N, C-alpha and C positions, 0 to 999 in steps of 0.2 A: 604298523600295528602298535609300535612303541608310542606313537602320538595318540592312538585310539585309547590306550590305557590311561593316559593323562587327561583325556577330554572329560569335561563335566557330564554327569548323567543327563542333564537337561539338553545339552547339545547333541548327545548320542541319540536321544529320543527324536529330535528334529531330523537328524540324518536318516533314521529308520522311517519316519513319516514320509520324507521326500522319496526315499527308495521305493516305498509302498505306492506312492503316486506314479512314479515312473513305470513300475511293474504293471500297474493297472492300465496305463495308457498303452504299454507294449502289448498287452493281451487283447486290445480292442481289434475289431475287424478293420480292414482298410477304410471302409466307408465311415465307420464310427470314429476312426483316428483322424480322418480328414475333417469330419464335422467338429471334433474336439479341438483340433488345431485352428480351425476357422473361429471357433468360439473364443479361444485364448487370444488370437490375433485381434478380434473385435473388441474384447475387453481391454487389451493393451492400448489399442487406438483410442478407445473412449477415455481411458485414464489419462493419456497424453493430452487429449482435447480438453478435458476438465482442468488439468494442471495449467495448460496454456491460458484458458479463460480466467482462471484464478489469478495467474501472474499478470494478465492484461488488466484485470480489475484493480490489482495493487498498483500497477503503473499509472493507470488513469486516476486513481484516488490520489496518488502522490503528486501528479501533475496539477490536479485541481487544488490541492492543498498549497502548493507552491504559488499558484496564481492568486489564491485568496490571501495568502500571507503577504505577497508583494503589494496587492491592492491595499490591504489594511496598513502596511508600512508607508505606502505613498500618502494615504489619507492622513495618517498621524503626522508625517513630515510636513504636509501642507498646513495642517492645523497649527503645528508648532511654529511654522514660519509666519502664519497670520498673526499669531499671538506676539511674536517678536517684533513684527512690523508695527502692530498696534501699540505695544508698550513703548517702543522707541518714538513713535509719532506722538504719543501722549506726553512723553517727557519733553518733546520739542514744543509742546503747547498747541498742537493742532486740535481743533474742535473735535469733540467726541463723535458728533454726527458724521463728519467727513471721514474719520478713522473707520467707523462702522461701514460706511459706504464703500471705501476703498478695499477693506479687508474682507468684507462679507460677514463680519461678526455682528452680533446684535448689540444694541446700545448698552444692555445690561452687562454683557461680557466685557465690553470696553471699559465701562465704569468700574468693574471689579479689578481691573489691572492696576 
């Protein structure tokens, strides 16, 4: 009771509401109580299923994001390597047409290096 006196009024109200719910269930007939418990169980299961689906969606989205990020990173790395090869080849005096053919870059891209 000492703790009850220190408890905030809002929390006391929640305790009374919960006790009221329990008393209402306790006063149900056996058939109604069984139906109530089945409904509560069904609700709990549906909540769990929804949470699992939500978490699965997050996991799937994260995996897709990682795949996309890796793909973009690989493409940027390839592009960077093509530009490095082209620049080094250009410095060595290799014709621009050959550089474009070997690297897959356009003639304009090679000329701009």
